[in-house]
C-alpha atoms as an extended CHARMM CRD file, in Angstrom:
* protein
*
       283  EXT
         1         1  MET       CA             13.4140000000       14.9740000000        6.0710000000  PROA      1               0.0000000000
         2         2  ASP       CA             14.3200000000       14.0640000000        2.4880000000  PROA      2               0.0000000000
         3         3  ASP       CA             11.5820000000       12.8890000000        0.1350000000  PROA      3               0.0000000000
         4         4  ARG       CA             11.6740000000        9.1340000000       -0.3950000000  PROA      4               0.0000000000
         5         5  LEU       CA              9.5700000000        6.0670000000       -1.1100000000  PROA      5               0.0000000000
         6         6  VAL       CA             10.2150000000        2.8270000000        0.7760000000  PROA      6               0.0000000000
         7         7  ILE       CA              8.4810000000       -0.4050000000       -0.2120000000  PROA      7               0.0000000000
         8         8  LEU       CA              7.9200000000       -2.1560000000        3.1110000000  PROA      8               0.0000000000
         9         9  GLY       CA              5.9800000000       -5.1440000000        1.7700000000  PROA      9               0.0000000000
        10        10  SER       CA              6.1180000000       -6.1450000000       -1.8840000000  PROA      10              0.0000000000
        11        11  LYS       CA              4.0680000000       -9.3240000000       -2.3190000000  PROA      11              0.0000000000
        12        12  GLY       CA              0.4960000000       -9.7310000000       -3.4500000000  PROA      12              0.0000000000
        13        13  GLY       CA             -1.8650000000      -11.6980000000       -1.2340000000  PROA      13              0.0000000000
        14        14  PRO       CA             -1.9290000000      -12.3850000000        2.5170000000  PROA      14              0.0000000000
        15        15  ALA       CA              0.1770000000      -15.5690000000        2.7300000000  PROA      15              0.0000000000
        16        16  ILE       CA              3.7460000000      -15.4730000000        3.9910000000  PROA      16              0.0000000000
        17        17  ARG       CA              6.4090000000      -18.1000000000        3.4030000000  PROA      17              0.0000000000
        18        18  PRO       CA              9.7990000000      -18.7730000000        5.0470000000  PROA      18              0.0000000000
        19        19  GLY       CA             12.2970000000      -16.1260000000        4.0140000000  PROA      19              0.0000000000
        20        20  GLY       CA              9.7940000000      -14.4840000000        1.6880000000  PROA      20              0.0000000000
        21        21  PRO       CA              8.5560000000      -10.9050000000        1.4030000000  PROA      21              0.0000000000
        22        22  SER       CA              5.7280000000       -9.3220000000        3.3670000000  PROA      22              0.0000000000
        23        23  PRO       CA              2.2830000000       -8.3040000000        2.1110000000  PROA      23              0.0000000000
        24        24  THR       CA              1.5990000000       -4.8060000000        0.8840000000  PROA      24              0.0000000000
        25        25  SER       CA              2.6910000000       -1.6380000000        2.6550000000  PROA      25              0.0000000000
        26        26  SER       CA              4.7670000000        1.4020000000        1.7240000000  PROA      26              0.0000000000
        27        27  LEU       CA              6.1730000000        4.5260000000        3.3240000000  PROA      27              0.0000000000
        28        28  LEU       CA              6.1290000000        7.7700000000        1.3640000000  PROA      28              0.0000000000
        29        29  GLU       CA              7.9120000000       10.7370000000        2.8960000000  PROA      29              0.0000000000
        30        30  ILE       CA              7.0260000000       13.7560000000        0.7890000000  PROA      30              0.0000000000
        31        31  GLY       CA              6.9110000000       17.4750000000        1.4400000000  PROA      31              0.0000000000
        32        32  GLY       CA              7.5300000000       17.0010000000        5.1500000000  PROA      32              0.0000000000
        33        33  ARG       CA              4.6880000000       14.4950000000        5.6010000000  PROA      33              0.0000000000
        34        34  ARG       CA              4.9810000000       10.8020000000        6.4430000000  PROA      34              0.0000000000
        35        35  CYS       CA              2.3910000000        8.7470000000        4.5540000000  PROA      35              0.0000000000
        36        36  VAL       CA              1.9530000000        5.0260000000        5.2260000000  PROA      36              0.0000000000
        37        37  ILE       CA              0.1760000000        3.3800000000        2.2930000000  PROA      37              0.0000000000
        38        38  ASP       CA             -1.6050000000        0.1770000000        3.3500000000  PROA      38              0.0000000000
        39        39  CYS       CA             -0.8550000000       -1.8990000000        6.4160000000  PROA      39              0.0000000000
        40        40  GLY       CA             -0.3090000000       -5.5120000000        5.4780000000  PROA      40              0.0000000000
        41        41  LEU       CA              1.2980000000       -7.9540000000        7.8740000000  PROA      41              0.0000000000
        42        42  GLY       CA              4.8120000000       -6.7220000000        8.7380000000  PROA      42              0.0000000000
        43        43  VAL       CA              4.2410000000       -2.9790000000        8.3030000000  PROA      43              0.0000000000
        44        44  THR       CA              5.2880000000       -2.1050000000       11.8620000000  PROA      44              0.0000000000
        45        45  ARG       CA              8.6260000000       -3.8970000000       11.6400000000  PROA      45              0.0000000000
        46        46  GLY       CA              9.1270000000       -2.5240000000        8.1310000000  PROA      46              0.0000000000
        47        47  LEU       CA              8.6830000000        1.0690000000        9.2930000000  PROA      47              0.0000000000
        48        48  VAL       CA             11.1480000000        0.6170000000       12.1460000000  PROA      48              0.0000000000
        49        49  GLU       CA             13.7120000000       -0.9520000000        9.8200000000  PROA      49              0.0000000000
        50        50  ALA       CA             13.1930000000        1.9560000000        7.3990000000  PROA      50              0.0000000000
        51        51  GLY       CA             14.3170000000        4.2790000000       10.1780000000  PROA      51              0.0000000000
        52        52  MET       CA             10.9750000000        5.7540000000       11.1390000000  PROA      52              0.0000000000
        53        53  VAL       CA             10.2230000000        6.5230000000       14.7880000000  PROA      53              0.0000000000
        54        54  LEU       CA              6.7820000000        5.0570000000       15.3720000000  PROA      54              0.0000000000
        55        55  LYS       CA              5.5840000000        7.8710000000       17.6000000000  PROA      55              0.0000000000
        56        56  ASP       CA              6.0490000000       10.1610000000       14.5680000000  PROA      56              0.0000000000
        57        57  LEU       CA              3.2260000000        8.4730000000       12.6570000000  PROA      57              0.0000000000
        58        58  ASP       CA              1.3860000000       11.1140000000       10.6560000000  PROA      58              0.0000000000
        59        59  LEU       CA             -0.9270000000        9.9580000000        7.8460000000  PROA      59              0.0000000000
        60        60  ILE       CA             -2.1140000000        6.4530000000        6.9740000000  PROA      60              0.0000000000
        61        61  PHE       CA             -4.0110000000        5.4940000000        3.8210000000  PROA      61              0.0000000000
        62        62  ILE       CA             -5.8390000000        2.1790000000        3.3850000000  PROA      62              0.0000000000
        63        63  THR       CA             -6.6340000000        1.5950000000       -0.2790000000  PROA      63              0.0000000000
        64        64  HSD       CA             -9.2070000000       -1.1460000000        0.3880000000  PROA      64              0.0000000000
        65        65  MET       CA            -10.2560000000       -3.6490000000        3.0030000000  PROA      65              0.0000000000
        66        66  HSD       CA             -8.5890000000       -6.8490000000        1.8130000000  PROA      66              0.0000000000
        67        67  SER       CA             -6.6090000000       -8.3170000000        4.7020000000  PROA      67              0.0000000000
        68        68  ASP       CA             -3.2240000000       -7.9960000000        2.9960000000  PROA      68              0.0000000000
        69        69  HSD       CA             -3.7600000000       -4.2190000000        3.0250000000  PROA      69              0.0000000000
        70        70  VAL       CA             -5.3280000000       -3.6150000000        6.4400000000  PROA      70              0.0000000000
        71        71  LEU       CA             -4.5410000000       -6.5460000000        8.7720000000  PROA      71              0.0000000000
        72        72  GLU       CA             -1.8290000000       -4.7430000000       10.7720000000  PROA      72              0.0000000000
        73        73  LEU       CA             -3.3640000000       -1.2600000000       10.9620000000  PROA      73              0.0000000000
        74        74  GLY       CA             -4.5920000000       -1.7130000000       14.5230000000  PROA      74              0.0000000000
        75        75  PRO       CA             -1.3840000000       -3.3230000000       15.7870000000  PROA      75              0.0000000000
        76        76  LEU       CA              0.6860000000       -0.5520000000       14.1210000000  PROA      76              0.0000000000
        77        77  LEU       CA             -1.2730000000        2.1970000000       15.8410000000  PROA      77              0.0000000000
        78        78  HSD       CA             -1.2410000000        0.3770000000       19.1770000000  PROA      78              0.0000000000
        79        79  THR       CA              2.5040000000       -0.2610000000       18.9710000000  PROA      79              0.0000000000
        80        80  ALA       CA              3.1440000000        3.3880000000       18.0670000000  PROA      80              0.0000000000
        81        81  TRP       CA              1.0570000000        4.3430000000       21.1110000000  PROA      81              0.0000000000
        82        82  THR       CA              3.1660000000        2.1640000000       23.4070000000  PROA      82              0.0000000000
        83        83  ALA       CA              6.2530000000        3.7590000000       21.8140000000  PROA      83              0.0000000000
        84        84  GLY       CA              5.1410000000        7.2410000000       22.8780000000  PROA      84              0.0000000000
        85        85  LEU       CA              2.5790000000        8.4160000000       20.3150000000  PROA      85              0.0000000000
        86        86  ALA       CA              0.9680000000       11.5240000000       21.7460000000  PROA      86              0.0000000000
        87        87  LYS       CA             -0.3650000000       13.4050000000       18.7110000000  PROA      87              0.0000000000
        88        88  LYS       CA             -3.2950000000       12.5760000000       16.4700000000  PROA      88              0.0000000000
        89        89  VAL       CA             -2.8660000000       10.2800000000       13.4820000000  PROA      89              0.0000000000
        90        90  THR       CA             -5.2730000000       10.6380000000       10.5680000000  PROA      90              0.0000000000
        91        91  VAL       CA             -6.2660000000        7.4310000000        8.7920000000  PROA      91              0.0000000000
        92        92  PHE       CA             -8.0050000000        7.6270000000        5.4160000000  PROA      92              0.0000000000
        93        93  GLY       CA             -9.7960000000        4.5770000000        4.0860000000  PROA      93              0.0000000000
        94        94  PRO       CA            -12.9780000000        2.9790000000        2.7270000000  PROA      94              0.0000000000
        95        95  GLN       CA            -16.4020000000        2.8120000000        4.3260000000  PROA      95              0.0000000000
        96        96  ASP       CA            -15.7650000000       -0.3450000000        6.3700000000  PROA      96              0.0000000000
        97        97  LEU       CA            -12.6080000000        1.0220000000        7.9950000000  PROA      97              0.0000000000
        98        98  MET       CA            -14.5120000000        2.4850000000       10.9480000000  PROA      98              0.0000000000
        99        99  GLU       CA            -15.9970000000       -0.9140000000       11.7670000000  PROA      99              0.0000000000
       100       100  TYR       CA            -12.5080000000       -2.4500000000       11.6510000000  PROA      100             0.0000000000
       101       101  TRP       CA            -11.1020000000        0.2150000000       14.0000000000  PROA      101             0.0000000000
       102       102  ASP       CA            -13.9970000000       -0.0100000000       16.4470000000  PROA      102             0.0000000000
       103       103  GLY       CA            -13.5900000000       -3.7730000000       16.4950000000  PROA      103             0.0000000000
       104       104  PHE       CA             -9.8620000000       -3.5420000000       17.1460000000  PROA      104             0.0000000000
       105       105  LEU       CA            -10.3760000000       -1.0930000000       20.0140000000  PROA      105             0.0000000000
       106       106  ALA       CA            -12.9910000000       -3.3920000000       21.5170000000  PROA      106             0.0000000000
       107       107  SER       CA            -10.6630000000       -6.3780000000       21.2730000000  PROA      107             0.0000000000
       108       108  MET       CA             -7.8750000000       -4.4500000000       23.0650000000  PROA      108             0.0000000000
       109       109  ARG       CA            -10.0500000000       -2.6210000000       25.6040000000  PROA      109             0.0000000000
       110       110  TYR       CA             -8.5100000000       -4.3770000000       28.6130000000  PROA      110             0.0000000000
       111       111  ASP       CA             -4.9270000000       -3.5430000000       27.6170000000  PROA      111             0.0000000000
       112       112  ILE       CA             -5.7180000000        0.0440000000       26.5650000000  PROA      112             0.0000000000
       113       113  ASP       CA             -7.6230000000        0.8760000000       29.7450000000  PROA      113             0.0000000000
       114       114  LEU       CA             -4.9650000000       -0.7670000000       31.9080000000  PROA      114             0.0000000000
       115       115  ARG       CA             -2.0910000000        1.1540000000       30.3140000000  PROA      115             0.0000000000
       116       116  ILE       CA             -3.9480000000        4.4550000000       30.6200000000  PROA      116             0.0000000000
       117       117  GLU       CA             -4.4280000000        3.9180000000       34.3520000000  PROA      117             0.0000000000
       118       118  ASP       CA             -1.2000000000        2.0870000000       35.1560000000  PROA      118             0.0000000000
       119       119  GLU       CA              1.2550000000        3.9200000000       32.8870000000  PROA      119             0.0000000000
       120       120  GLY       CA             -0.4200000000        7.3120000000       32.5440000000  PROA      120             0.0000000000
       121       121  ARG       CA             -0.7450000000        7.1470000000       28.7660000000  PROA      121             0.0000000000
       122       122  PRO       CA             -3.1340000000        9.3080000000       26.7590000000  PROA      122             0.0000000000
       123       123  ASP       CA             -6.2190000000        7.5030000000       25.4960000000  PROA      123             0.0000000000
       124       124  LEU       CA             -5.4500000000        5.7860000000       22.1810000000  PROA      124             0.0000000000
       125       125  ARG       CA             -9.0880000000        6.2750000000       21.1900000000  PROA      125             0.0000000000
       126       126  ASP       CA             -8.5090000000       10.0430000000       21.1720000000  PROA      126             0.0000000000
       127       127  LEU       CA             -5.3570000000        9.8370000000       19.0480000000  PROA      127             0.0000000000
       128       128  VAL       CA             -6.7730000000        8.3240000000       15.8540000000  PROA      128             0.0000000000
       129       129  GLU       CA             -9.1180000000       10.0780000000       13.4420000000  PROA      129             0.0000000000
       130       130  ILE       CA            -10.7510000000        7.9450000000       10.7410000000  PROA      130             0.0000000000
       131       131  ARG       CA            -11.7080000000        9.7620000000        7.5310000000  PROA      131             0.0000000000
       132       132  LEU       CA            -13.4970000000        8.1000000000        4.6280000000  PROA      132             0.0000000000
       133       133  LEU       CA            -11.8770000000        8.0930000000        1.2010000000  PROA      133             0.0000000000
       134       134  GLY       CA            -13.7680000000        9.1230000000       -1.8960000000  PROA      134             0.0000000000
       135       135  GLU       CA            -12.8130000000       10.0660000000       -5.4300000000  PROA      135             0.0000000000
       136       136  GLY       CA            -11.1310000000       13.4060000000       -5.9530000000  PROA      136             0.0000000000
       137       137  ALA       CA             -8.9570000000       15.6180000000       -3.7860000000  PROA      137             0.0000000000
       138       138  ILE       CA             -8.0560000000       14.3670000000       -0.3140000000  PROA      138             0.0000000000
       139       139  PRO       CA             -8.0970000000       17.1640000000        2.2830000000  PROA      139             0.0000000000
       140       140  LEU       CA             -4.7140000000       17.1770000000        4.0100000000  PROA      140             0.0000000000
       141       141  GLU       CA             -4.9260000000       20.7910000000        5.2130000000  PROA      141             0.0000000000
       142       142  ASP       CA             -1.3920000000       21.1580000000        3.8900000000  PROA      142             0.0000000000
       143       143  ASP       CA             -0.2440000000       23.6280000000        1.2420000000  PROA      143             0.0000000000
       144       144  ALA       CA              2.9220000000       21.6770000000        0.4400000000  PROA      144             0.0000000000
       145       145  VAL       CA              1.4280000000       18.2730000000       -0.4060000000  PROA      145             0.0000000000
       146       146  ARG       CA             -1.5920000000       17.5600000000       -2.5900000000  PROA      146             0.0000000000
       147       147  ALA       CA             -3.3170000000       14.1810000000       -2.5780000000  PROA      147             0.0000000000
       148       148  ALA       CA             -6.1050000000       12.6390000000       -4.6330000000  PROA      148             0.0000000000
       149       149  ALA       CA             -7.9220000000        9.3200000000       -4.9900000000  PROA      149             0.0000000000
       150       150  LEU       CA             -9.3800000000        7.4060000000       -7.9340000000  PROA      150             0.0000000000
       151       151  ARG       CA            -11.7070000000        4.4300000000       -7.6120000000  PROA      151             0.0000000000
       152       152  VAL       CA            -10.2020000000        1.5260000000       -9.5580000000  PROA      152             0.0000000000
       153       153  ASP       CA            -11.5200000000       -1.8130000000      -10.8070000000  PROA      153             0.0000000000
       154       154  HSD       CA            -10.9280000000       -4.5570000000       -8.2180000000  PROA      154             0.0000000000
       155       155  PRO       CA            -13.9890000000       -6.8120000000       -8.1510000000  PROA      155             0.0000000000
       156       156  PRO       CA            -15.7460000000       -7.8170000000       -6.0200000000  PROA      156             0.0000000000
       157       157  VAL       CA            -14.4490000000       -4.9010000000       -3.9100000000  PROA      157             0.0000000000
       158       158  ILE       CA            -16.2740000000       -1.6590000000       -4.6890000000  PROA      158             0.0000000000
       159       159  ASP       CA            -14.2570000000        0.8190000000       -2.6350000000  PROA      159             0.0000000000
       160       160  CYS       CA            -10.6600000000        0.4430000000       -3.8240000000  PROA      160             0.0000000000
       161       161  PHE       CA             -8.6790000000        3.5950000000       -4.4880000000  PROA      161             0.0000000000
       162       162  ALA       CA             -5.5300000000        4.5220000000       -6.3620000000  PROA      162             0.0000000000
       163       163  LEU       CA             -3.6890000000        7.3850000000       -4.6810000000  PROA      163             0.0000000000
       164       164  ARG       CA             -1.6570000000       10.3060000000       -6.0110000000  PROA      164             0.0000000000
       165       165  PHE       CA              0.6700000000       12.4680000000       -3.9220000000  PROA      165             0.0000000000
       166       166  GLU       CA              2.5200000000       15.4680000000       -5.2660000000  PROA      166             0.0000000000
       167       167  THR       CA              4.4820000000       18.5420000000       -4.3820000000  PROA      167             0.0000000000
       168       168  ALA       CA              6.0280000000       21.1280000000       -6.6550000000  PROA      168             0.0000000000
       169       169  ASP       CA              9.0380000000       18.8170000000       -7.0120000000  PROA      169             0.0000000000
       170       170  TRP       CA              7.8280000000       15.2110000000       -6.9580000000  PROA      170             0.0000000000
       171       171  SER       CA              4.7580000000       13.0940000000       -7.7130000000  PROA      171             0.0000000000
       172       172  VAL       CA              4.1080000000        9.4760000000       -6.7410000000  PROA      172             0.0000000000
       173       173  VAL       CA              1.0700000000        7.3720000000       -7.6840000000  PROA      173             0.0000000000
       174       174  PHE       CA             -0.0320000000        4.0500000000       -6.1780000000  PROA      174             0.0000000000
       175       175  SER       CA             -2.3280000000        1.9200000000       -8.3290000000  PROA      175             0.0000000000
       176       176  ALA       CA             -3.7400000000       -0.0550000000       -5.3950000000  PROA      176             0.0000000000
       177       177  ASP       CA             -5.0990000000       -3.4670000000       -6.4030000000  PROA      177             0.0000000000
       178       178  THR       CA             -6.7470000000       -3.2250000000       -9.7900000000  PROA      178             0.0000000000
       179       179  ALA       CA             -7.5010000000       -5.0110000000      -13.0050000000  PROA      179             0.0000000000
       180       180  PHE       CA             -6.1400000000       -3.3330000000      -16.1280000000  PROA      180             0.0000000000
       181       181  PHE       CA             -7.8170000000        0.0770000000      -15.8260000000  PROA      181             0.0000000000
       182       182  PRO       CA             -7.0330000000        2.6030000000      -18.5980000000  PROA      182             0.0000000000
       183       183  PRO       CA             -8.3940000000        5.6550000000      -16.6760000000  PROA      183             0.0000000000
       184       184  LEU       CA             -5.5180000000        5.1460000000      -14.2430000000  PROA      184             0.0000000000
       185       185  ALA       CA             -3.1270000000        6.4410000000      -16.9130000000  PROA      185             0.0000000000
       186       186  GLY       CA             -4.8880000000        9.8030000000      -16.8940000000  PROA      186             0.0000000000
       187       187  PHE       CA             -4.8570000000        9.9050000000      -13.0990000000  PROA      187             0.0000000000
       188       188  ALA       CA             -1.1010000000        9.1780000000      -13.1220000000  PROA      188             0.0000000000
       189       189  LYS       CA             -0.3180000000       11.5650000000      -16.0030000000  PROA      189             0.0000000000
       190       190  GLY       CA              3.2190000000       12.9160000000      -15.8450000000  PROA      190             0.0000000000
       191       191  CYS       CA              4.0270000000       11.3550000000      -12.4540000000  PROA      191             0.0000000000
       192       192  ASP       CA              7.6300000000       10.7890000000      -11.4760000000  PROA      192             0.0000000000
       193       193  VAL       CA              6.9580000000        7.3530000000       -9.9470000000  PROA      193             0.0000000000
       194       194  LEU       CA              4.0870000000        4.9450000000      -10.5980000000  PROA      194             0.0000000000
       195       195  VAL       CA              3.8480000000        2.0510000000       -8.1440000000  PROA      195             0.0000000000
       196       196  HSD       CA              1.6700000000       -0.4780000000       -9.9430000000  PROA      196             0.0000000000
       197       197  GLU       CA              0.6540000000       -3.9910000000       -9.0430000000  PROA      197             0.0000000000
       198       198  ALA       CA              1.7700000000       -6.7120000000      -11.4590000000  PROA      198             0.0000000000
       199       199  MET       CA              1.3140000000      -10.4090000000      -12.2160000000  PROA      199             0.0000000000
       200       200  LEU       CA              3.0670000000      -12.8750000000      -14.4630000000  PROA      200             0.0000000000
       201       201  ALA       CA              0.7260000000      -15.2220000000      -16.3390000000  PROA      201             0.0000000000
       202       202  ARG       CA              2.9920000000      -18.1950000000      -15.6880000000  PROA      202             0.0000000000
       203       203  GLY       CA              3.0200000000      -17.2890000000      -12.0160000000  PROA      203             0.0000000000
       204       204  VAL       CA             -0.7620000000      -17.2650000000      -11.7620000000  PROA      204             0.0000000000
       205       205  GLU       CA             -0.8610000000      -20.8730000000      -12.8930000000  PROA      205             0.0000000000
       206       206  LYS       CA              1.8280000000      -21.8470000000      -10.4110000000  PROA      206             0.0000000000
       207       207  ILE       CA              0.0150000000      -20.1930000000       -7.4910000000  PROA      207             0.0000000000
       208       208  VAL       CA             -3.2420000000      -21.8840000000       -8.4600000000  PROA      208             0.0000000000
       209       209  GLU       CA             -1.3920000000      -25.1880000000       -8.4930000000  PROA      209             0.0000000000
       210       210  ILE       CA              0.1990000000      -24.8610000000       -5.0500000000  PROA      210             0.0000000000
       211       211  THR       CA             -2.7580000000      -23.3180000000       -3.1870000000  PROA      211             0.0000000000
       212       212  GLY       CA             -5.3120000000      -25.8240000000       -4.3610000000  PROA      212             0.0000000000
       213       213  ASN       CA             -8.0980000000      -23.2850000000       -4.9250000000  PROA      213             0.0000000000
       214       214  GLY       CA             -8.2140000000      -24.1510000000       -8.6030000000  PROA      214             0.0000000000
       215       215  ALA       CA            -10.5340000000      -22.3990000000      -10.9950000000  PROA      215             0.0000000000
       216       216  ARG       CA            -12.0490000000      -20.0070000000       -8.4340000000  PROA      216             0.0000000000
       217       217  LEU       CA             -8.6760000000      -18.5010000000       -7.5070000000  PROA      217             0.0000000000
       218       218  ARG       CA             -7.6250000000      -18.2130000000      -11.1540000000  PROA      218             0.0000000000
       219       219  GLU       CA            -10.9040000000      -16.4740000000      -11.9620000000  PROA      219             0.0000000000
       220       220  HSD       CA            -10.3690000000      -13.9620000000       -9.1520000000  PROA      220             0.0000000000
       221       221  LEU       CA             -6.7780000000      -13.1670000000      -10.0790000000  PROA      221             0.0000000000
       222       222  LEU       CA             -7.5250000000      -12.6450000000      -13.7530000000  PROA      222             0.0000000000
       223       223  ALA       CA            -10.5940000000      -10.4800000000      -13.0690000000  PROA      223             0.0000000000
       224       224  SER       CA             -9.1270000000       -8.3410000000      -10.2970000000  PROA      224             0.0000000000
       225       225  HSD       CA             -5.4130000000       -7.8350000000      -10.9800000000  PROA      225             0.0000000000
       226       226  THR       CA             -3.0890000000       -6.5740000000      -13.7180000000  PROA      226             0.0000000000
       227       227  MET       CA             -0.6410000000       -8.5280000000      -15.8340000000  PROA      227             0.0000000000
       228       228  ALA       CA              2.8190000000       -6.9840000000      -15.9740000000  PROA      228             0.0000000000
       229       229  PRO       CA              2.5830000000       -6.0260000000      -19.6880000000  PROA      229             0.0000000000
       230       230  ASP       CA             -0.6180000000       -4.1030000000      -18.9520000000  PROA      230             0.0000000000
       231       231  ALA       CA              1.0280000000       -2.2950000000      -16.0280000000  PROA      231             0.0000000000
       232       232  ALA       CA              3.6810000000       -1.2270000000      -18.5390000000  PROA      232             0.0000000000
       233       233  ARG       CA              0.9480000000        0.0700000000      -20.8660000000  PROA      233             0.0000000000
       234       234  ILE       CA             -0.5080000000        2.2030000000      -18.0820000000  PROA      234             0.0000000000
       235       235  ALA       CA              2.9300000000        3.6140000000      -17.2260000000  PROA      235             0.0000000000
       236       236  GLU       CA              3.6690000000        4.3730000000      -20.8770000000  PROA      236             0.0000000000
       237       237  ASP       CA              0.3070000000        6.0480000000      -21.4740000000  PROA      237             0.0000000000
       238       238  ALA       CA              0.7750000000        8.0760000000      -18.2890000000  PROA      238             0.0000000000
       239       239  GLY       CA              4.2380000000        9.2230000000      -19.3300000000  PROA      239             0.0000000000
       240       240  ALA       CA              5.5630000000        8.1310000000      -15.9410000000  PROA      240             0.0000000000
       241       241  GLY       CA              9.2560000000        8.5340000000      -15.2400000000  PROA      241             0.0000000000
       242       242  THR       CA              9.7060000000        5.2940000000      -13.2860000000  PROA      242             0.0000000000
       243       243  LEU       CA              7.4950000000        2.2180000000      -13.0060000000  PROA      243             0.0000000000
       244       244  VAL       CA              7.8030000000        0.2640000000       -9.7610000000  PROA      244             0.0000000000
       245       245  LEU       CA              6.2600000000       -3.1950000000      -10.0760000000  PROA      245             0.0000000000
       246       246  ASN       CA              4.7190000000       -4.0490000000       -6.7180000000  PROA      246             0.0000000000
       247       247  HSD       CA              2.1580000000       -6.3390000000       -5.0700000000  PROA      247             0.0000000000
       248       248  LEU       CA              3.9670000000       -8.9800000000       -7.0890000000  PROA      248             0.0000000000
       249       249  ILE       CA              2.2280000000      -12.1980000000       -8.0700000000  PROA      249             0.0000000000
       250       250  PRO       CA              4.2740000000      -14.2920000000       -7.6160000000  PROA      250             0.0000000000
       251       251  ALA       CA              6.7740000000      -12.6330000000       -5.2960000000  PROA      251             0.0000000000
       252       252  ASP       CA              8.2140000000      -15.5600000000       -3.3810000000  PROA      252             0.0000000000
       253       253  LEU       CA              8.3120000000      -18.5670000000       -5.6930000000  PROA      253             0.0000000000
       254       254  LEU       CA             11.4930000000      -19.9870000000       -7.1620000000  PROA      254             0.0000000000
       255       255  GLY       CA             11.9530000000      -19.8320000000      -10.8960000000  PROA      255             0.0000000000
       256       256  PHE       CA             10.5860000000      -16.3410000000      -11.4890000000  PROA      256             0.0000000000
       257       257  GLU       CA             13.6140000000      -14.1640000000      -12.0490000000  PROA      257             0.0000000000
       258       258  HSD       CA             14.0820000000      -10.4030000000      -12.2710000000  PROA      258             0.0000000000
       259       259  GLU       CA             14.7040000000      -10.5950000000      -16.0110000000  PROA      259             0.0000000000
       260       260  GLU       CA             11.2690000000      -12.1170000000      -16.6500000000  PROA      260             0.0000000000
       261       261  TRP       CA              9.5520000000       -9.1240000000      -15.0200000000  PROA      261             0.0000000000
       262       262  ILE       CA             11.6840000000       -6.6900000000      -17.0260000000  PROA      262             0.0000000000
       263       263  GLU       CA             10.9850000000       -8.5050000000      -20.2750000000  PROA      263             0.0000000000
       264       264  ALA       CA              7.2540000000       -8.4660000000      -19.5200000000  PROA      264             0.0000000000
       265       265  THR       CA              7.2720000000       -4.6760000000      -19.1660000000  PROA      265             0.0000000000
       266       266  LYS       CA              9.4070000000       -3.7850000000      -22.1850000000  PROA      266             0.0000000000
       267       267  ALA       CA              6.5200000000       -1.7200000000      -23.6150000000  PROA      267             0.0000000000
       268       268  PHE       CA              7.3770000000        0.9530000000      -21.0630000000  PROA      268             0.0000000000
       269       269  SER       CA             10.0750000000        3.3130000000      -22.3010000000  PROA      269             0.0000000000
       270       270  GLY       CA             11.0210000000        4.6800000000      -18.8780000000  PROA      270             0.0000000000
       271       271  THR       CA             12.8390000000        2.9930000000      -15.9970000000  PROA      271             0.0000000000
       272       272  THR       CA             11.3040000000       -0.1860000000      -14.5460000000  PROA      272             0.0000000000
       273       273  ILE       CA             12.1220000000       -1.3560000000      -11.0260000000  PROA      273             0.0000000000
       274       274  VAL       CA             10.9620000000       -4.6850000000       -9.6010000000  PROA      274             0.0000000000
       275       275  SER       CA             10.1490000000       -4.0420000000       -5.9710000000  PROA      275             0.0000000000
       276       276  HSD       CA             11.3710000000       -5.9290000000       -2.9370000000  PROA      276             0.0000000000
       277       277  ASP       CA             10.9540000000       -5.3770000000        0.7770000000  PROA      277             0.0000000000
       278       278  GLY       CA             13.1400000000       -2.4620000000        1.8100000000  PROA      278             0.0000000000
       279       279  LEU       CA             13.4540000000       -0.9360000000       -1.6580000000  PROA      279             0.0000000000
       280       280  GLU       CA             14.1260000000        2.7960000000       -1.2610000000  PROA      280             0.0000000000
       281       281  ILE       CA             13.7050000000        5.4180000000       -3.9800000000  PROA      281             0.0000000000
       282       282  LYS       CA             14.7790000000        8.9570000000       -3.2250000000  PROA      282             0.0000000000
       283       283  ARG       CA             13.5940000000       12.0410000000       -5.0580000000  PROA      283             0.0000000000
């Protein structure tokens, strides 16, 4: 298995529009491990289209409990189970993840129990281990891949974590959702790829206009997310090799072209890539 990063869902926020991209999720294959980062709506289809066999699910990381990052976690695991999952999957995430998983299992109890008895499947409840994320090293019990988490600034959410994965040959960092957060540059120091969320100021105003939430939505976006020029500052301070702009706001509105994103991140001296669903970056 070659090391690669696949952006499965590239848009910020939970809404979907005709022909538009999906909310946040990524696949990182590194050092022989398969890491799914966030499980927004569409992650299951995205993984299949990226060539992954669902019963080979390995590690899942949920950066925080906003719906566009966790909504399809349960359906992904259930679908993998119906596709032949027979070995344990470890899911790392914030404090409230256990409540989500228990609630999903309760909602699907009839189907799960029926398939165990009628189809002879192993019990899905025995195949998923939930582990809580905290700052610092993440125990993967793997000598080849090292992982770590950093709590970032995404109010009003308290438990929101950037993630770093590295081997001797490759390092990839995910910012998660965050306001401009200078300590992230130290966390991402020297990484080969930094996947960082990004907004365009003009796009914020357009989204506020079309959603009708007005001042409250604008206040949230400006307090909790990062403008593209600031994402470039983080990448430059980190000395990252490649900056992948992701969790794009806006990602699916007409009139916001690729060149505008590139111009907004010109402070970064490395390579900038504007993500889209299905984007693949190989080591």
